[in-house]
N, C-alpha and C positions, 0 to 999 in steps of 0.2 A: 529621612524620617524613621524614627525607630518604631518597630512594631509593637503593638500593644502586648503586654506580657500574657494576657488571658486570651488571645485571638484563637478562634476556633474555625475551622473550615468544614463544609459539608462534603461527604463523599457517598455515592452510590454504591453500597456494598451487597455482594451476594455471598451467602454461606456455603453454597454446594451448587453444582449444575442444577439448571432448572428451578432454583429456588427463587422466590421473588426478592428484587432489589429493595434494600431498605436505606433510607437516608440517615447517616450517622455522622456525628461530629468528632473531629479529631484536632489535636492542637496543631497550630502553625507556629513555627519557630523561625528566628533569623536564619538565614542560609549560612552554612559553614564554608570554608575554604574550597573553591572549586565548585560550588553550587550556585544556581539561580533561583530565586522564588518568583514564580510566574502567577499572575491572576489570569485564569482561563477564560478565553473569549469564546472558543468553539471547539468541539471535539466531535469528529465524525466516526460513525460506527463502520468499522471494517468487517469484511466477511469472516475474518479470523476471530474477531470479538464474539460473533455469533457461534462459531464452532467451539470455542472455549466455554461459553455460557452453556451450550448444549451438552457439553461433555464429550465432544468428538475428539478433543485433544486435551492433554493434561495442562491444568492451570492451577497454582495454588489458591486455597481458599481458606478463610474468608477473603475474596478478592475484590479488586477495583480494576476495571477494564478500561480500555481506550488508550490508544497510542497515536492516532492522527490528532494533533493537538496544536493550536496556536494560542498565544496569550501575550499579555502586557507584563513587562518586567516590573516587580514590585521592589526587589532589592537584589544586588549582586554580592555574592560572596567573594572573599579575598582571592585574588589572583584572576578573576574573570573581568577583563576590560574591553575585549574586541570579540567579534564574531569570527568565524573561520576564514572570512575573506579579509580580515583586518579592519572591518567598519567598527568604530567605537560603540560601545553599548552603555545604555544609561537607563535608569528607571523611567517607565512609560513607553520605552520602545516595544514595538509589536514584533515578536519573534517566532520562528519555528525552529525545530531541532530534530537530530536523528532519532529514529524510533528505538534505538538501542544505545547502550553505553558499555564500555569495556573496562576490565578491572586494572589494565596496564599494559605495557609491552609484553610481546610473546613472540614465539616463531611465527605465528600466523600474521601478526602485524609487521614484524621487522623484516621477515624473509619472503613470506608468501603474499604479502600485501592483501590479505583477507581479514581485516580487522572485524568485519561483520561475523566471522566463525571463530573468533578467539575463545580459548577455553575460559569459561566464567563470564561470557557475554550475558548480560541481561537486558530485558526490554521493558520499556513502559507499559503498563497495563497487563503485566505478566507476573506480578508479584503479590504475595499475601499482603493485605492492608495492615496486618499487624507489624510489618517490617518497617523500621524507621527509614524515612521519615513520614510514613503512611501516605502522603500525597505524591504518588508516583503513577497515577493513571489519569486519564482524561475525563472520566465521569465524575467530576468534582468541581469546586470552585477554585482551588489552588493546585499547582503542581510544581515540584522541585525539579529543575534540570540538574541532573546529577553529574559528578565529575566524569571527565572523558567522554562527554557527549559532544556533538558537533552542533554548533548554534548558527543560525543565519537571520539576520535582521530582514524584515519584510518591506518590500516598496509600499510607499503610502498609497498608491493608486491601485493596489490589488485588493479585492474584496475578501472579507473573511471566507466566503463560500469558494472562491478561487484558490485561496492559500491553504486552507487546512488540509486537503488530501495530499499535499505536496510532498510531505515527509514520509509517506506510506505508498499510496497509490501511484503517484506520478514518478517517484524516485525508484521504486520497484520496476516499473515498466521502462524507465531509462536503462536500468540494468538489464532487463529481459531482452530488449531490443539489441543492446550491445552484445550480449552473449549470443543472440541469433545472428550476429554479424549482418544485420540489415544494412544494405548500402545502396548506392546509386543504380537505379535501374532494375531493382529487385521486384519480384512478384511475392507478396507476403500474405499468408492466411492466419487469421486471428479466430482461434476457437473460444468463443465466449464474448459477448459484448456487453458485460457489465462495467463497472467503473474501470477496472484494469484493461479490459480489452478496447474500450473507447480511448483511453490515454494511449494504449499501445498502437491503435491505428493511426492516431495523429502523430505519435513519435516516429513511426515507421515512415510516414510521409515526410516528416521533418528530416529523416536520415536519407531521403532520396529515393524511397520505393516508387517504382512507376505504377504499381497496381496493389491495392489492398483488397482482400476478400474477406468479410466478416461472417461468422457463423453463429447464430443464436436461434433459440427456439421461441423467443418472446418478441412479438411484432413490434412493440414499443422500442425495444432496445435495437432491433434491426433499423428502425426509422432514425434512431439517433446515430447508428454507425454511419449512416450517409452523411451526416453533418459533421462527423469526427474524422473524416478521411477515407472512409471505405468507398471504393469504386463499385462494388457489388456487395450485396448481403443475401444470405441464403439461410433457410430454416432447415437444419439438418434433420428434423423429425418428419419432414415432408417427403423425403426420399429414402428408398433403400441405400444402405451404406455403400454398395458398389456404384449405384447411379450418382450418389452425392460425390464420391471420389472422381468419377469421370467428369462430372460437371465442373468441379474445381480445377482439375487438370486442364480441361478445355479452356477455362478462363485464364489459366496461367501458362499460356502457350510460351514456347513450343513443347516443353515436356513436363510441366509441373512447377510447383512453388519452389522458389529459392529458399524459403524460410516459412516454417509453421510455428506458430506461438500458441501454447496452450495455457488459457487463464480462465477455464470455465470450472475446474475443479473436479472433473469427472474422468477418472482413468480409463473408463471404456471408450473415450474418443481417441485414445493414442494410436491404436492400430490403423485407423482410417487416416489419422494425420500423417502417419509415416508413408502411406501409399500416396498422400497428395504431393509429396516431395519429388523433385527431379533427383536424378542421381548427383551425389555430391551435395545435396541439400542439408539444411541445418533445422533442427528441432529444439526449441527451448520450452521447457516446462516450468511454469510459474504459478499454477493454481492448485495442484494436487498436494495441499498443505496437511492433510490429515494422515497419521499413522494408519497402515492397512490399506493404502490405495493400491491394491494388487491389480495387475493386468497381464494377459497373456499376449506376447508378441513372437513373431518368428524372427529370432536373432540373425537368421541367414539373410533377412531382408536388410538389416543394418549393414551387414557385411557387403553384400553384393552391390548395394547402392551407395555405398561409401558415405552413410549418414553420420553426421556429427550430433549427437544428442547431449544436451546441456540441462542440468537442473539449475534453478536460481532461487535462492532463499535469502532474504534481506538484500542488502546493497552495499556498495562501497561509499564511503562520504562524498566522494566527487560526484556520485549520482544525484545526492540532494542538491548540490549547486546546479548541476544541469537541469534538474526537474524545475526548480524555482525560475531559472532563466527561461526555460521552454515556455511555461505557462505565461510569464510576464510578457514574453515576446510574441505570443500567439493568442492573447485574450481577445484581440480583435478579429481573429480568423476563426476560432472555435468557441462555442458558448460554455466555457467551462463552469460558469456560475450556475448553469441549469442542472448540473450534475448533483449538486446538494439540494435536493428537492423536498426535504422535510425538516423542519425545526421543532424541537422539543425542549421543554424545560427539564431541569435536572431531576425533579420529582416524576417525570414522565418517562424515565429510562426504560421502564418495563415495556410500555407501549411502542416506544421507538424500536427497541429490539424485535418486537414482534412484528411490526410493520416492515423492518428491514428483512427479517427472516422470511417473511411471506412475500417479499418482493413488491410490496405496495409503494414502496419508495426505492430509488436507486441508491441514494446515500442520505441517511438520517443524520442530522446534526443535534448535539445536545448543547444548548446555550444556557448556562447556569445563570 
């Protein structure tokens, strides 16, 4: 069915950090070759959206945010017939897609197998709304899946709440737990039990961890941690740092954690995390996404303890597949649907962002 020539779609636009969102209309055209036009069903607010809106990290303005998105296909552009697994695509199919798209082949894609760090890589919800085709963020009615994205058709029995965070929160943590080399019999510490940490705890158990210790200052999040794979949860603000380290190391007998995962976003936790590790342990950083996240550490500790320190930013496309399969296979074991605990209309984006910023909800969902 041809699109009406005068079709317009609403977007929630902000002109500068901390400025109110305004609903504005932008034209919706037929998808070009390699594109897919999607009617958005749900977009959830990632912590990085909040950082961008508050000006903690650069983001072009006037901007449209949102990269955790699912939607129904309206129209397929030429050349798009199947998803990344080979499943046929058609209008009406509910899909998710990678949070980023790449300009083409490069040394990073062809040699290093790091497409997520390709020169010129761009992300949904990270472009000025004036950039064609305007609809490239989640805070709106429509979104174009742009060329050289990775698309996955969603299982019919997966709820929107279960499916929407897959392309960021879950896929990121699939990458983080892989980079931390979490494996059978490991003791794992997760610093931060927000959405990423909860997925990380569950994924660590899925990779064979014998013990997961979750750290968070918020009681409600510690309670959720026990439902998402944590064997122990601790409040790091209730103990002096030395006592916290000693407590964690005693739980992770005989010598400390095999892996520590940082997803709280606070660089000041890193020195304690290093001390929680056993000799030869692995430390993966996934939460310190803001520029200027400086920390003082004793580099000699890294040397003497043979620590492997890894940073994780974005994910490989394979992690998107792993993320979807993990949530689908474990939806009866973990209450993933409860993690998206606030629903807002498109004209309530400002309230949704405020509630998410002040942690009144774990994951706010925009339902246009």
